[in-house]
C-alpha positions in Angstrom: 135.4 55.2 66.6 138.0 58.4 66.6 135.7 59.8 69.4 135.9 56.8 71.4 139.9 57.1 71.2 139.5 61.2 71.7 137.3 60.4 75.0 140.1 57.9 76.3 142.6 60.0 75.3 140.6 63.2 77.4 140.6 60.8 80.1 143.8 59.6 80.6 145.1 63.6 80.4 142.6 64.2 82.9 143.6 61.6 85.3 147.4 62.4 84.9 146.4 66.1 85.7 144.7 65.2 88.7 147.5 63.3 90.2 150.1 65.6 89.2 148.2 68.1 91.1 147.7 66.2 94.2 151.2 64.8 94.2 152.9 68.4 93.9 151.1 69.6 96.5 153.3 71.6 99.1 152.2 70.8 102.9 154.5 73.6 104.3 154.4 77.1 103.0 157.6 78.8 103.8 157.9 82.5 102.7 161.5 82.0 102.0 161.1 78.6 100.1 158.4 80.2 97.9 160.3 83.2 97.3 162.6 83.1 94.0 166.4 82.8 94.2 168.6 85.5 92.6 171.8 85.3 92.5 172.7 84.6 96.2 170.9 88.3 97.2 168.5 88.0 100.1 165.2 89.1 98.1 162.9 89.2 101.4 164.9 92.3 102.9 164.0 95.3 102.7 167.1 97.5 102.1 168.9 96.5 98.7 172.7 95.9 98.9 175.0 97.5 95.8 175.7 95.0 93.2 179.3 94.3 92.5 180.4 95.9 89.3 183.0 93.0 88.9 180.0 90.6 88.3 178.7 93.2 85.8 182.0 93.0 83.6 182.3 89.4 84.0 179.3 88.9 82.5 179.8 91.5 79.5 183.1 90.0 79.0 181.2 86.9 78.9 178.7 88.1 76.3 181.4 89.3 74.5 182.9 85.9 73.6 179.3 84.5 73.4 178.7 86.6 70.5 182.1 85.9 69.0 181.7 82.6 68.8 178.1 83.0 67.4 179.2 84.9 64.5 182.7 82.9 63.8 180.7 79.6 63.6 178.3 80.1 60.4 181.2 80.9 58.6 182.1 77.1 58.7 179.4 76.9 56.2 180.3 79.4 53.7 181.4 77.8 50.1 184.6 77.3 48.8 184.6 80.5 46.5 184.3 82.7 49.5 187.3 81.1 51.4 189.3 84.5 51.6 186.3 86.5 52.8 185.7 83.8 55.5 189.2 84.1 56.7 189.4 87.8 56.6 186.1 88.1 58.4 187.0 85.7 61.1 190.7 87.5 61.7 188.6 91.0 61.9 186.2 89.4 64.6 189.4 87.8 66.5 191.1 91.0 66.2 188.1 92.9 67.5 187.5 90.6 70.5 191.4 90.3 71.5 191.7 94.5 71.0 188.5 94.8 73.4 190.1 92.1 75.8 193.3 94.2 75.7 191.3 97.4 76.5 189.5 95.9 79.6 193.1 94.4 80.9 194.5 97.9 80.6 191.7 99.3 82.5 191.9 96.8 85.5 188.1 94.8 84.8 189.7 91.5 84.5 190.9 92.0 88.0 188.7 90.5 90.9 190.2 91.9 93.7 190.8 95.7 94.0 
């Protein structure tokens, strides 16, 4: 009985695979549409355009805030006995984040137009 169910299951999978292959076939293979899209850059051109430093700095700032969230969120699950340690840890993380944000602001990394 189990072998019959396995055979039916494999047959259904095979039918779905064949239908998917037939439906998803692209009729027009355009070189530009088949290439990957990478941040608005034309990957088909031979000469490479220089990457803007502002994009890089904004991504670093985003990663800083993302890591800060990843460090502060687990502090919620601390035991009540460690409450003061949790508050001190969260304040140190926020102080480090604000200090780094202030340094980036002084250096002009947050200005989009120079």
